[in-house]
C-alpha positions in Angstrom: -72.6 -79.4 33.1 -76.1 -79.1 34.6 -78.0 -82.2 35.7 -81.6 -82.5 37.0 -81.6 -84.6 40.2 -85.2 -84.0 41.4 -88.2 -81.9 40.8 -87.2 -78.2 41.0 -83.7 -79.2 42.0 -80.7 -78.7 39.8 -77.0 -79.4 40.5 -74.5 -77.0 38.9 -70.8 -77.9 38.5 -68.4 -75.7 40.5 -66.6 -74.4 37.4 -70.0 -73.4 35.9 -71.4 -71.5 38.9 -68.2 -69.8 39.6 -68.1 -68.5 36.0 -71.7 -67.4 36.3 -71.0 -65.6 39.6 -67.9 -63.8 38.1 -69.9 -62.7 35.0 -72.6 -61.3 37.4 -70.0 -59.3 39.3 -68.2 -58.1 36.1 -71.4 -56.9 34.5 -72.4 -54.9 37.5 -68.8 -53.6 38.1 -68.9 -51.8 34.8 -71.7 -49.5 36.1 -71.2 -49.6 39.9 -67.5 -49.1 40.2 -67.4 -45.7 38.5 -70.6 -44.8 40.4 -69.1 -45.7 43.8 -65.9 -43.8 43.0 -68.0 -40.7 42.2 -70.1 -41.2 45.3 -66.9 -41.4 47.5 -66.1 -37.9 46.1 -69.7 -36.7 47.0 -70.6 -36.4 43.4 -74.3 -36.8 42.5 -75.9 -39.2 40.0 -79.7 -38.6 39.6 -80.2 -42.1 38.2 -78.2 -44.4 40.4 -78.7 -42.2 43.5 -82.4 -42.7 43.1 -82.2 -46.4 42.6 -80.1 -47.0 45.7 -81.8 -44.4 48.0 -85.4 -44.9 47.0 -85.2 -48.7 46.8 -82.8 -49.1 49.6 -80.9 -52.1 48.2 -77.2 -51.3 48.6 -74.6 -51.8 45.7 -72.8 -54.3 47.9 -76.0 -56.4 48.1 -76.6 -56.1 44.4 -73.1 -57.5 43.6 -73.6 -60.6 45.7 -74.6 -63.5 43.6 -77.2 -66.1 44.7 -78.3 -69.1 42.6 -81.8 -68.8 44.0 -83.9 -71.6 45.4 -84.0 -75.1 43.8 -80.3 -75.0 42.8 -77.4 -76.9 44.4 -73.8 -75.8 43.8 -71.1 -78.4 43.7 -68.3 -77.5 46.0 -64.9 -79.0 46.8 -63.2 -79.1 50.1 -61.8 -75.5 50.0 -64.4 -73.8 47.9 -65.0 -70.2 48.6 -68.8 -70.0 48.7 -70.9 -67.1 47.4 -71.5 -64.4 50.0 -74.9 -65.7 51.0 -75.4 -66.4 54.7 -78.5 -68.5 54.1 -76.7 -71.2 52.1 -76.7 -74.7 53.6 -73.8 -77.0 53.0 -74.3 -80.8 52.8 -72.6 -83.7 50.9 -70.3 -81.3 48.9 -73.3 -79.2 47.9 -74.4 -75.7 48.8 -78.0 -74.8 48.5 -80.9 -72.7 49.9 -82.9 -75.0 52.1 -86.7 -74.4 51.7 -87.2 -75.2 55.3 -85.3 -72.0 56.2 -87.5 -69.7 54.2 -89.2 -67.2 56.6 -92.9 -68.3 56.7 -93.9 -64.8 57.7 -92.9 -63.6 54.2 -95.4 -65.9 52.4 -98.2 -63.4 52.7 -96.2 -60.6 51.0 -94.9 -63.1 48.5 -98.4 -64.1 47.4 -99.5 -60.4 47.3 -96.6 -59.4 45.1 -97.1 -62.3 42.8 -100.7 -61.5 42.3 -99.8 -57.8 41.7 -97.2 -58.8 39.0 -99.5 -61.2 37.3 -102.5 -58.8 37.3 -100.3 -56.0 35.9 -98.9 -58.2 33.2 -102.4 -59.0 31.9 -103.6 -55.4 31.7 -103.6 -53.2 28.7 -100.7 -50.6 28.9 -101.6 -47.0 29.1 -99.3 -44.4 27.5 -101.0 -41.1 27.9 -99.4 -39.7 31.0 -96.3 -38.2 29.3 -94.2 -38.4 32.5 -96.1 -35.5 34.1 -95.5 -37.0 37.6 -92.1 -35.4 38.0 -93.7 -32.0 37.2 -96.5 -32.6 39.6 -94.0 -33.3 42.4 -92.7 -29.7 42.1 -95.9 -27.9 41.1 -96.1 -24.7 43.1 -94.1 -26.3 45.8 -92.3 -23.2 47.0 -89.1 -25.2 47.4 -86.8 -27.3 45.2 -87.1 -31.0 45.6 -83.6 -31.9 44.1 -81.6 -28.8 44.9 -78.4 -30.3 43.3 -80.1 -30.3 39.9 -81.4 -27.0 38.4 -84.7 -26.6 36.7 -84.6 -26.0 32.9 -87.7 -23.8 33.1 -88.9 -21.2 35.6 -91.2 -22.3 38.4 -94.0 -20.3 36.8 -93.4 -21.9 33.4 -93.6 -25.3 35.1 -96.8 -24.4 36.9 -98.4 -23.2 33.7 -97.5 -26.3 31.8 -98.9 -28.6 34.6 -102.1 -26.6 34.5 -102.4 -26.9 30.7 -102.2 -30.7 30.7 -104.2 -33.5 32.3 -102.5 -35.5 35.1 -103.2 -39.2 34.5 -100.9 -40.9 37.0 -101.8 -44.5 37.9 -98.9 -45.3 40.3 -99.6 -44.5 43.9 -95.9 -44.4 44.9 -95.3 -41.6 42.4 -98.6 -39.9 43.2 -97.9 -39.7 46.9 -95.0 -37.3 46.2 -97.2 -34.9 44.3 -97.5 -31.5 46.0 -100.7 -30.9 47.9 -101.8 -28.5 45.1 -101.2 -31.1 42.4 -102.9 -34.1 44.0 -106.5 -32.9 43.4 -105.6 -32.4 39.7 -104.9 -36.1 39.1 -107.8 -37.7 37.2 -107.3 -41.1 38.8 -108.2 -41.6 42.5 -105.1 -43.3 44.0 -104.5 -44.8 47.4 -102.5 -47.5 49.1 -105.6 -49.7 49.2 -106.1 -49.3 45.4 -102.4 -49.8 44.6 -102.9 -53.3 43.0 -106.0 -52.3 41.1 -104.4 -49.3 39.5 -101.0 -50.7 38.5 -100.6 -51.1 34.7 -97.5 -52.1 32.7 -97.2 -49.0 30.6 -96.1 -46.9 33.7 -92.4 -46.1 34.0 -92.5 -46.5 37.8 -94.3 -49.8 37.6 -91.5 -51.1 35.3 -88.8 -49.7 37.6 -90.5 -51.4 40.5 -89.7 -54.8 38.9 -86.3 -54.3 40.4 -87.8 -53.7 43.8 -90.0 -56.9 43.6 -86.9 -58.9 42.5 -84.5 -57.9 45.2 -87.1 -58.1 47.9 -86.9 -61.9 47.4 -83.1 -62.1 47.6 -81.4 -64.5 48.1 -84.3 -66.9 47.3 -84.5 -65.5 43.8 -81.8 -65.8 41.2 -79.4 -62.8 41.2 -79.3 -63.0 37.4 -83.0 -61.9 37.4 -82.2 -59.2 40.0 -79.4 -57.9 37.8 -81.6 -57.9 34.7 -84.3 -56.0 36.5 -81.7 -53.5 37.8 -80.4 -52.7 34.4 -84.0 -52.3 33.1 -84.6 -49.8 36.0 -81.5 -47.8 35.1 -82.7 -47.2 31.6 -86.2 -46.4 32.8 -85.0 -43.9 35.3 -82.9 -42.2 32.7 -86.1 -41.5 30.7 -87.9 -40.4 33.9 -85.2 -37.7 34.5 -85.0 -36.7 30.9 -88.7 -36.0 30.8 -88.7 -34.1 34.1 -88.5 -30.3 34.5 -84.9 -30.7 35.7 -81.8 -29.9 33.6 -79.7 -33.0 33.9 -77.5 -32.5 30.9 -74.3 -32.4 33.0 -75.1 -36.0 33.8 -75.4 -36.9 30.1 -79.2 -36.8 30.1 -80.6 -34.7 27.2 -84.1 -33.4 28.0 -87.2 -34.9 26.5 -89.1 -31.7 26.3 -92.6 -33.0 26.9 -93.9 -29.4 27.0 -93.6 -29.6 23.2 -95.5 -31.7 20.7 -92.2 -33.3 19.4 -91.1 -34.0 23.0 -94.3 -35.8 23.8 -93.9 -37.9 20.6 -90.4 -38.8 21.7 -91.5 -39.6 25.2 -94.3 -41.9 23.9 -91.8 -43.8 21.7 -89.4 -44.3 24.7 -92.3 -45.3 27.0 -93.5 -47.9 24.6 -89.9 -49.2 24.2 -89.6 -49.5 28.0 -92.9 -51.4 28.1 -91.6 -53.9 25.5 -88.2 -54.3 27.2 -89.9 -54.8 30.6 -92.2 -57.6 29.5 -89.6 -60.4 29.6 -88.2 -59.0 32.9 -91.7 -59.1 34.5 -92.1 -62.7 33.2 -88.8 -63.8 34.7 -89.7 -62.2 38.1 -93.1 -63.9 38.0 -91.4 -67.3 37.2 -89.0 -66.8 40.1 -91.8 -65.9 42.5 -93.8 -68.9 41.4 -90.8 -71.2 41.8 -90.2 -70.0 45.4 -93.9 -70.2 46.3 -94.2 -73.7 44.8 -91.1 -74.8 46.7 -91.8 -73.4 50.2 -95.5 -72.6 50.2 
């Protein structure tokens, strides 16, 4: 049973939070346990490898459950607490004390919250057709992911890139474009214009919801982090399917954006990701606002 005891303060019974924590671990284990087994055998996974290497939040951290700020966990004398070092214990309650939130993180918290809210209010753009992965290998002279073969020749890739407009709006994707591809992008992108150019139709912007969520761990609910992670997994699958790589051995059938039917399929999937990401973005915004209102 859950009872409100003060503004932004909730007490959760021990049996309830333990059940929630176990459900969190079980849901993640379905995906992470087979992945970690494959990784121990040095087998590649272009979806999960990317999420854990690019975003640098380890599987062990993702599995750890935190109630987030404003929540107190009822505990008995010998209760085994969640693996969160920041928890404070007092009067048979475990909670994240707002006084211990690092004040140096407030500036980044406010910047990210503004980014998320601005992006949520913008009109989504769907015209890029996932060309960013192609621009990252355009006339590169070397293979970016040598463990995954291309499904087209390097010359065919180059010809397709040259036949289509590059409309990337996400700087963190654009910065991996080859030097020859960067001048071809119609949008002028930079770190300074990052916030201005972000828009919610972009696959990488929606994957980044996972990054913004875990960056606030453990002060943000792990339920939200998990939701953002699963959203990022599905988004990355589409990212790889639409790329020039042949990832069929990983169960990823190509979305052949070099064809009209492939572009139609990509557009449908991109719009689906946009719709699925909207409630995730809203929950991340709510969690950021909750932390800021509590500690800021």
